mmCIF file as gemmi writes it, N, C-alpha and C atoms, coordinates in Angstrom:
data_model
loop_
_atom_site.group_PDB
_atom_site.id
_atom_site.type_symbol
_atom_site.label_atom_id
_atom_site.label_alt_id
_atom_site.label_comp_id
_atom_site.label_asym_id
_atom_site.label_entity_id
_atom_site.label_seq_id
_atom_site.pdbx_PDB_ins_code
_atom_site.Cartn_x
_atom_site.Cartn_y
_atom_site.Cartn_z
_atom_site.occupancy
_atom_site.B_iso_or_equiv
_atom_site.pdbx_formal_charge
_atom_site.auth_seq_id
_atom_site.auth_asym_id
_atom_site.pdbx_PDB_model_num
ATOM 1 N N . MET Axp A 1 ? 0.836 -1.172 0 1 0 ? 1 A 1
ATOM 2 C CA . MET Axp A 1 ? 0 0 0 1 0 ? 1 A 1
ATOM 3 C C . MET Axp A 1 ? 0.884 1.24 0 1 0 ? 1 A 1
ATOM 4 N N . LEU Axp A 2 ? 0.665 2.142 -0.914 1 0 ? 2 A 1
ATOM 5 C CA . LEU Axp A 2 ? 1.416 3.389 -0.969 1 0 ? 2 A 1
ATOM 6 C C . LEU Axp A 2 ? 0.723 4.44 -0.12 1 0 ? 2 A 1
ATOM 7 N N . VAL Axp A 3 ? 1.516 5.216 0.592 1 0 ? 3 A 1
ATOM 8 C CA . VAL Axp A 3 ? 0.995 6.287 1.425 1 0 ? 3 A 1
ATOM 9 C C . VAL Axp A 3 ? 1.53 7.601 0.877 1 0 ? 3 A 1
ATOM 10 N N . PRO Axp A 4 ? 0.684 8.386 0.187 1 0 ? 4 A 1
ATOM 11 C CA . PRO Axp A 4 ? 1.17 9.657 -0.356 1 0 ? 4 A 1
ATOM 12 C C . PRO Axp A 4 ? 1.491 10.648 0.757 1 0 ? 4 A 1
ATOM 13 N N . LEU Axp A 5 ? 2.548 11.405 0.582 1 0 ? 5 A 1
ATOM 14 C CA . LEU Axp A 5 ? 2.952 12.409 1.555 1 0 ? 5 A 1
ATOM 15 C C . LEU Axp A 5 ? 2.727 13.791 0.963 1 0 ? 5 A 1
ATOM 16 N N . ASN Axp A 6 ? 2.181 14.671 1.761 1 0 ? 6 A 1
ATOM 17 C CA . ASN Axp A 6 ? 2.027 16.061 1.343 1 0 ? 6 A 1
ATOM 18 C C . ASN Axp A 6 ? 3.242 16.825 1.828 1 0 ? 6 A 1
ATOM 19 N N . ILE Axp A 7 ? 4.053 17.307 0.897 1 0 ? 7 A 1
ATOM 20 C CA . ILE Axp A 7 ? 5.282 18.019 1.243 1 0 ? 7 A 1
ATOM 21 C C . ILE Axp A 7 ? 5.141 19.463 0.798 1 0 ? 7 A 1
ATOM 22 N N . ASP Axp A 8 ? 5.385 20.377 1.713 1 0 ? 8 A 1
ATOM 23 C CA . ASP Axp A 8 ? 5.353 21.804 1.411 1 0 ? 8 A 1
ATOM 24 C C . ASP Axp A 8 ? 6.677 22.183 0.757 1 0 ? 8 A 1
ATOM 25 N N . PRO Axp A 9 ? 6.674 22.493 -0.55 1 0 ? 9 A 1
ATOM 26 C CA . PRO Axp A 9 ? 7.931 22.839 -1.233 1 0 ? 9 A 1
ATOM 27 C C . PRO Axp A 9 ? 8.638 24.019 -0.592 1 0 ? 9 A 1
ATOM 28 N N . GLU Axp A 10 ? 7.9 24.969 -0.044 1 0 ? 10 A 1
ATOM 29 C CA . GLU Axp A 10 ? 8.524 26.118 0.611 1 0 ? 10 A 1
ATOM 30 C C . GLU Axp A 10 ? 9.329 25.669 1.82 1 0 ? 10 A 1
ATOM 31 N N . GLY Axp A 11 ? 8.859 24.654 2.538 1 0 ? 11 A 1
ATOM 32 C CA . GLY Axp A 11 ? 9.58 24.135 3.69 1 0 ? 11 A 1
ATOM 33 C C . GLY Axp A 11 ? 10.911 23.512 3.312 1 0 ? 11 A 1
ATOM 34 N N . LEU Axp A 12 ? 10.994 22.935 2.121 1 0 ? 12 A 1
ATOM 35 C CA . LEU Axp A 12 ? 12.242 22.325 1.663 1 0 ? 12 A 1
ATOM 36 C C . LEU Axp A 12 ? 13.332 23.364 1.467 1 0 ? 12 A 1
ATOM 37 N N . TYR Axp A 13 ? 12.942 24.548 1.009 1 0 ? 13 A 1
ATOM 38 C CA . TYR Axp A 13 ? 13.929 25.602 0.774 1 0 ? 13 A 1
ATOM 39 C C . TYR Axp A 13 ? 14.581 26.052 2.068 1 0 ? 13 A 1
ATOM 40 N N . LYS Axp A 14 ? 13.852 26.008 3.159 1 0 ? 14 A 1
ATOM 41 C CA . LYS Axp A 14 ? 14.404 26.406 4.458 1 0 ? 14 A 1
ATOM 42 C C . LYS Axp A 14 ? 15.582 25.511 4.84 1 0 ? 14 A 1
ATOM 43 N N . TRP Axp A 15 ? 15.547 24.283 4.43 1 0 ? 15 A 1
ATOM 44 C CA . TRP Axp A 15 ? 16.578 23.308 4.817 1 0 ? 15 A 1
ATOM 45 C C . TRP Axp A 15 ? 17.602 23.107 3.716 1 0 ? 15 A 1
ATOM 46 N N . GLY Axp A 16 ? 17.57 23.913 2.675 1 0 ? 16 A 1
ATOM 47 C CA . GLY Axp A 16 ? 18.549 23.801 1.601 1 0 ? 16 A 1
ATOM 48 C C . GLY Axp A 16 ? 18.286 22.655 0.651 1 0 ? 16 A 1
ATOM 49 N N . MET Axp A 17 ? 17.085 22.097 0.685 1 0 ? 17 A 1
ATOM 50 C CA . MET Axp A 17 ? 16.742 20.981 -0.204 1 0 ? 17 A 1
ATOM 51 C C . MET Axp A 17 ? 15.976 21.531 -1.397 1 0 ? 17 A 1
ATOM 52 N N . GLN Axp A 18 ? 16.644 22.243 -2.241 1 0 ? 18 A 1
ATOM 53 C CA . GLN Axp A 18 ? 16.005 22.907 -3.362 1 0 ? 18 A 1
ATOM 54 C C . GLN Axp A 18 ? 15.849 21.942 -4.523 1 0 ? 18 A 1
ATOM 55 N N . ARG Axp A 19 ? 14.883 21.062 -4.407 1 0 ? 19 A 1
ATOM 56 C CA . ARG Axp A 19 ? 14.644 20.068 -5.436 1 0 ? 19 A 1
ATOM 57 C C . ARG Axp A 19 ? 13.153 19.776 -5.51 1 0 ? 19 A 1
ATOM 58 N N . ASP Axp A 20 ? 12.65 19.643 -6.705 1 0 ? 20 A 1
ATOM 59 C CA . ASP Axp A 20 ? 11.25 19.301 -6.889 1 0 ? 20 A 1
ATOM 60 C C . ASP Axp A 20 ? 11.112 17.792 -6.718 1 0 ? 20 A 1
ATOM 61 N N . LEU Axp A 21 ? 10.447 17.377 -5.652 1 0 ? 21 A 1
ATOM 62 C CA . LEU Axp A 21 ? 10.298 15.952 -5.384 1 0 ? 21 A 1
ATOM 63 C C . LEU Axp A 21 ? 9.096 15.349 -6.093 1 0 ? 21 A 1
ATOM 64 N N . GLY Axp A 22 ? 8.2 16.185 -6.585 1 0 ? 22 A 1
ATOM 65 C CA . GLY Axp A 22 ? 7.003 15.65 -7.222 1 0 ? 22 A 1
ATOM 66 C C . GLY Axp A 22 ? 6.218 14.822 -6.222 1 0 ? 22 A 1
ATOM 67 N N . ALA Axp A 23 ? 5.629 13.751 -6.676 1 0 ? 23 A 1
ATOM 68 C CA . ALA Axp A 23 ? 4.888 12.855 -5.786 1 0 ? 23 A 1
ATOM 69 C C . ALA Axp A 23 ? 5.88 11.955 -5.061 1 0 ? 23 A 1
ATOM 70 N N . LEU Axp A 24 ? 5.777 11.904 -3.749 1 0 ? 24 A 1
ATOM 71 C CA . LEU Axp A 24 ? 6.66 11.069 -2.942 1 0 ? 24 A 1
ATOM 72 C C . LEU Axp A 24 ? 5.802 10.112 -2.14 1 0 ? 24 A 1
ATOM 73 N N . ALA Axp A 25 ? 6.132 8.834 -2.177 1 0 ? 25 A 1
ATOM 74 C CA . ALA Axp A 25 ? 5.365 7.819 -1.46 1 0 ? 25 A 1
ATOM 75 C C . ALA Axp A 25 ? 6.313 6.971 -0.626 1 0 ? 25 A 1
ATOM 76 N N . VAL Axp A 26 ? 5.829 6.51 0.524 1 0 ? 26 A 1
ATOM 77 C CA . VAL Axp A 26 ? 6.6 5.638 1.41 1 0 ? 26 A 1
ATOM 78 C C . VAL Axp A 26 ? 5.867 4.306 1.495 1 0 ? 26 A 1
ATOM 79 N N . ARG Axp A 27 ? 6.634 3.212 1.347 1 0 ? 27 A 1
ATOM 80 C CA . ARG Axp A 27 ? 6.015 1.877 1.424 1 0 ? 27 A 1
ATOM 81 C C . ARG Axp A 27 ? 6.957 0.908 2.118 1 0 ? 27 A 1
ATOM 82 N N . LEU Axp A 28 ? 6.385 -0.197 2.573 1 0 ? 28 A 1
ATOM 83 C CA . LEU Axp A 28 ? 7.186 -1.254 3.174 1 0 ? 28 A 1
ATOM 84 C C . LEU Axp A 28 ? 8.002 -1.971 2.106 1 0 ? 28 A 1
ATOM 85 N N . ILE Axp A 29 ? 9.193 -2.434 2.489 1 0 ? 29 A 1
ATOM 86 C CA . ILE Axp A 29 ? 10.018 -3.26 1.61 1 0 ? 29 A 1
ATOM 87 C C . ILE Axp A 29 ? 9.384 -4.65 1.527 1 0 ? 29 A 1
ATOM 88 N N . GLU Axp A 30 ? 9.31 -5.18 0.318 1 0 ? 30 A 1
ATOM 89 C CA . GLU Axp A 30 ? 8.798 -6.539 0.142 1 0 ? 30 A 1
ATOM 90 C C . GLU Axp A 30 ? 9.923 -7.54 0.397 1 0 ? 30 A 1
ATOM 91 N N . LYS Axp A 31 ? 9.564 -8.751 0.756 1 0 ? 31 A 1
ATOM 92 C CA . LYS Axp A 31 ? 10.548 -9.796 1.05 1 0 ? 31 A 1
ATOM 93 C C . LYS Axp A 31 ? 11.536 -9.967 -0.109 1 0 ? 31 A 1
ATOM 94 N N . SER Axp A 32 ? 11.047 -9.884 -1.339 1 0 ? 32 A 1
ATOM 95 C CA . SER Axp A 32 ? 11.906 -10.066 -2.515 1 0 ? 32 A 1
ATOM 96 C C . SER Axp A 32 ? 12.898 -8.92 -2.703 1 0 ? 32 A 1
ATOM 97 N N . GLU Axp A 33 ? 12.705 -7.791 -2.009 1 0 ? 33 A 1
ATOM 98 C CA . GLU Axp A 33 ? 13.574 -6.627 -2.142 1 0 ? 33 A 1
ATOM 99 C C . GLU Axp A 33 ? 14.613 -6.51 -1.022 1 0 ? 33 A 1
ATOM 100 N N . GLU Axp A 34 ? 14.54 -7.387 -0.03 1 0 ? 34 A 1
ATOM 101 C CA . GLU Axp A 34 ? 15.398 -7.245 1.154 1 0 ? 34 A 1
ATOM 102 C C . GLU Axp A 34 ? 16.89 -7.283 0.845 1 0 ? 34 A 1
ATOM 103 N N . ALA Axp A 35 ? 17.324 -8.169 -0.025 1 0 ? 35 A 1
ATOM 104 C CA . ALA Axp A 35 ? 18.755 -8.269 -0.331 1 0 ? 35 A 1
ATOM 105 C C . ALA Axp A 35 ? 19.272 -6.966 -0.94 1 0 ? 35 A 1
ATOM 106 N N . ARG Axp A 36 ? 18.527 -6.415 -1.886 1 0 ? 36 A 1
ATOM 107 C CA . ARG Axp A 36 ? 18.931 -5.153 -2.52 1 0 ? 36 A 1
ATOM 108 C C . ARG Axp A 36 ? 18.887 -4.002 -1.526 1 0 ? 36 A 1
ATOM 109 N N . TYR Axp A 37 ? 17.868 -3.976 -0.68 1 0 ? 37 A 1
ATOM 110 C CA . TYR Axp A 37 ? 17.738 -2.953 0.354 1 0 ? 37 A 1
ATOM 111 C C . TYR Axp A 37 ? 18.958 -2.973 1.278 1 0 ? 37 A 1
ATOM 112 N N . ARG Axp A 38 ? 19.336 -4.161 1.724 1 0 ? 38 A 1
ATOM 113 C CA . ARG Axp A 38 ? 20.475 -4.29 2.639 1 0 ? 38 A 1
ATOM 114 C C . ARG Axp A 38 ? 21.778 -3.886 1.95 1 0 ? 38 A 1
ATOM 115 N N . GLU Axp A 39 ? 21.902 -4.218 0.681 1 0 ? 39 A 1
ATOM 116 C CA . GLU Axp A 39 ? 23.085 -3.835 -0.088 1 0 ? 39 A 1
ATOM 117 C C . GLU Axp A 39 ? 23.195 -2.306 -0.168 1 0 ? 39 A 1
ATOM 118 N N . LEU Axp A 40 ? 22.085 -1.654 -0.475 1 0 ? 40 A 1
ATOM 119 C CA . LEU Axp A 40 ? 22.079 -0.194 -0.57 1 0 ? 40 A 1
ATOM 120 C C . LEU Axp A 40 ? 22.333 0.468 0.785 1 0 ? 40 A 1
ATOM 121 N N . MET Axp A 41 ? 21.775 -0.101 1.842 1 0 ? 41 A 1
ATOM 122 C CA . MET Axp A 41 ? 22.015 0.445 3.184 1 0 ? 41 A 1
ATOM 123 C C . MET Axp A 41 ? 23.498 0.34 3.543 1 0 ? 41 A 1
ATOM 124 N N . ALA Axp A 42 ? 24.115 -0.786 3.223 1 0 ? 42 A 1
ATOM 125 C CA . ALA Axp A 42 ? 25.543 -0.976 3.513 1 0 ? 42 A 1
ATOM 126 C C . ALA Axp A 42 ? 26.398 0.036 2.753 1 0 ? 42 A 1
ATOM 127 N N . GLN Axp A 43 ? 25.999 0.367 1.538 1 0 ? 43 A 1
ATOM 128 C CA . GLN Axp A 43 ? 26.762 1.299 0.705 1 0 ? 43 A 1
ATOM 129 C C . GLN Axp A 43 ? 26.553 2.76 1.077 1 0 ? 43 A 1
ATOM 130 N N . HIS Axp A 44 ? 25.328 3.126 1.438 1 0 ? 44 A 1
ATOM 131 C CA . HIS Axp A 44 ? 24.982 4.543 1.509 1 0 ? 44 A 1
ATOM 132 C C . HIS Axp A 44 ? 24.565 5.078 2.879 1 0 ? 44 A 1
ATOM 133 N N . HIS Axp A 45 ? 24.253 4.234 3.838 1 0 ? 45 A 1
ATOM 134 C CA . HIS Axp A 45 ? 23.79 4.713 5.141 1 0 ? 45 A 1
ATOM 135 C C . HIS Axp A 45 ? 24.957 4.81 6.109 1 0 ? 45 A 1
ATOM 136 N N . ASP Axp A 46 ? 24.971 5.855 6.932 1 0 ? 46 A 1
ATOM 137 C CA . ASP Axp A 46 ? 26.056 6.057 7.897 1 0 ? 46 A 1
ATOM 138 C C . ASP Axp A 46 ? 26.25 4.863 8.831 1 0 ? 46 A 1
ATOM 139 N N . LEU Axp A 47 ? 25.176 4.199 9.205 1 0 ? 47 A 1
ATOM 140 C CA . LEU Axp A 47 ? 25.265 3.055 10.112 1 0 ? 47 A 1
ATOM 141 C C . LEU Axp A 47 ? 25.463 1.733 9.381 1 0 ? 47 A 1
ATOM 142 N N . GLY Axp A 48 ? 25.421 1.766 8.078 1 0 ? 48 A 1
ATOM 143 C CA . GLY Axp A 48 ? 25.628 0.543 7.301 1 0 ? 48 A 1
ATOM 144 C C . GLY Axp A 48 ? 24.4 -0.347 7.316 1 0 ? 48 A 1
ATOM 145 N N . ASP Axp A 49 ? 24.627 -1.625 7.125 1 0 ? 49 A 1
ATOM 146 C CA . ASP Axp A 49 ? 23.555 -2.618 7.083 1 0 ? 49 A 1
ATOM 147 C C . ASP Axp A 49 ? 23.35 -3.165 8.486 1 0 ? 49 A 1
ATOM 148 N N . LEU Axp A 50 ? 22.296 -2.712 9.151 1 0 ? 50 A 1
ATOM 149 C CA . LEU Axp A 50 ? 22.006 -3.195 10.497 1 0 ? 50 A 1
ATOM 150 C C . LEU Axp A 50 ? 21.188 -4.473 10.425 1 0 ? 50 A 1
ATOM 151 N N . ALA Axp A 51 ? 21.473 -5.404 11.314 1 0 ? 51 A 1
ATOM 152 C CA . ALA Axp A 51 ? 20.756 -6.671 11.344 1 0 ? 51 A 1
ATOM 153 C C . ALA Axp A 51 ? 19.324 -6.467 11.825 1 0 ? 51 A 1
ATOM 154 N N . LYS Axp A 52 ? 18.427 -7.335 11.347 1 0 ? 52 A 1
ATOM 155 C CA . LYS Axp A 52 ? 17.054 -7.335 11.844 1 0 ? 52 A 1
ATOM 156 C C . LYS Axp A 52 ? 17.067 -7.953 13.242 1 0 ? 52 A 1
ATOM 157 N N . ILE Axp A 53 ? 16.45 -7.261 14.175 1 0 ? 53 A 1
ATOM 158 C CA . ILE Axp A 53 ? 16.34 -7.786 15.535 1 0 ? 53 A 1
ATOM 159 C C . ILE Axp A 53 ? 14.874 -7.717 15.922 1 0 ? 53 A 1
ATOM 160 N N . GLY Axp A 54 ? 14.285 -8.854 16.23 1 0 ? 54 A 1
ATOM 161 C CA . GLY Axp A 54 ? 12.872 -8.878 16.588 1 0 ? 54 A 1
ATOM 162 C C . GLY Axp A 54 ? 12.001 -8.539 15.393 1 0 ? 54 A 1
ATOM 163 N N . HIS Axp A 55 ? 10.888 -7.876 15.667 1 0 ? 55 A 1
ATOM 164 C CA . HIS Axp A 55 ? 9.969 -7.468 14.608 1 0 ? 55 A 1
ATOM 165 C C . HIS Axp A 55 ? 10.482 -6.172 13.995 1 0 ? 55 A 1
ATOM 166 N N . THR Axp A 56 ? 10.917 -6.244 12.758 1 0 ? 56 A 1
ATOM 167 C CA . THR Axp A 56 ? 11.522 -5.102 12.085 1 0 ? 56 A 1
ATOM 168 C C . THR Axp A 56 ? 10.759 -4.789 10.806 1 0 ? 56 A 1
ATOM 169 N N . LEU Axp A 57 ? 10.465 -3.517 10.601 1 0 ? 57 A 1
ATOM 170 C CA . LEU Axp A 57 ? 9.833 -3.059 9.362 1 0 ? 57 A 1
ATOM 171 C C . LEU Axp A 57 ? 10.799 -2.126 8.657 1 0 ? 57 A 1
ATOM 172 N N . TRP Axp A 58 ? 11.045 -2.39 7.398 1 0 ? 58 A 1
ATOM 173 C CA . TRP Axp A 58 ? 11.902 -1.527 6.588 1 0 ? 58 A 1
ATOM 174 C C . TRP Axp A 58 ? 11.035 -0.816 5.572 1 0 ? 58 A 1
ATOM 175 N N . TYR Axp A 59 ? 11.3 0.47 5.391 1 0 ? 59 A 1
ATOM 176 C CA . TYR Axp A 59 ? 10.527 1.308 4.473 1 0 ? 59 A 1
ATOM 177 C C . TYR Axp A 59 ? 11.43 1.882 3.395 1 0 ? 59 A 1
ATOM 178 N N . VAL Axp A 60 ? 10.8 2.262 2.29 1 0 ? 60 A 1
ATOM 179 C CA . VAL Axp A 60 ? 11.504 2.963 1.218 1 0 ? 60 A 1
ATOM 180 C C . VAL Axp A 60 ? 10.604 4.103 0.745 1 0 ? 60 A 1
ATOM 181 N N . ALA Axp A 61 ? 11.223 5.226 0.403 1 0 ? 61 A 1
ATOM 182 C CA . ALA Axp A 61 ? 10.492 6.342 -0.201 1 0 ? 61 A 1
ATOM 183 C C . ALA Axp A 61 ? 10.724 6.294 -1.691 1 0 ? 61 A 1
ATOM 184 N N . GLU Axp A 62 ? 9.656 6.471 -2.452 1 0 ? 62 A 1
ATOM 185 C CA . GLU Axp A 62 ? 9.744 6.431 -3.909 1 0 ? 62 A 1
ATOM 186 C C . GLU Axp A 62 ? 9.23 7.727 -4.485 1 0 ? 62 A 1
ATOM 187 N N . GLN Axp A 63 ? 9.91 8.204 -5.514 1 0 ? 63 A 1
ATOM 188 C CA . GLN Axp A 63 ? 9.482 9.415 -6.205 1 0 ? 63 A 1
ATOM 189 C C . GLN Axp A 63 ? 8.744 9.011 -7.464 1 0 ? 63 A 1
ATOM 190 N N . GLY Axp A 64 ? 7.652 9.669 -7.725 1 0 ? 64 A 1
ATOM 191 C CA . GLY Axp A 64 ? 6.871 9.376 -8.922 1 0 ? 64 A 1
ATOM 192 C C . GLY Axp A 64 ? 5.396 9.378 -8.589 1 0 ? 64 A 1
ATOM 193 N N . GLU Axp A 65 ? 4.61 8.729 -9.424 1 0 ? 65 A 1
ATOM 194 C CA . GLU Axp A 65 ? 3.167 8.682 -9.221 1 0 ? 65 A 1
ATOM 195 C C . GLU Axp A 65 ? 2.818 7.848 -7.997 1 0 ? 65 A 1
ATOM 196 N N . ALA Axp A 66 ? 1.946 8.378 -7.145 1 0 ? 66 A 1
ATOM 197 C CA . ALA Axp A 66 ? 1.504 7.646 -5.934 1 0 ? 66 A 1
ATOM 198 C C . ALA Axp A 66 ? 0.268 6.85 -6.228 1 0 ? 66 A 1
């Protein structure tokens, strides 16, 4: 299920994020996407690839049509 987010473009300018995000949606990672998600987290996140402990939900934000 996609959850559309309402983002105030003026608010982005305050934080130096001068980019048109268009439609932005946040969704849960599917089981088939976990390996790629973990690979990207290891490459790009400051904390790297953290192990799942207990009940863990991973999310991704997507740009485009919601």
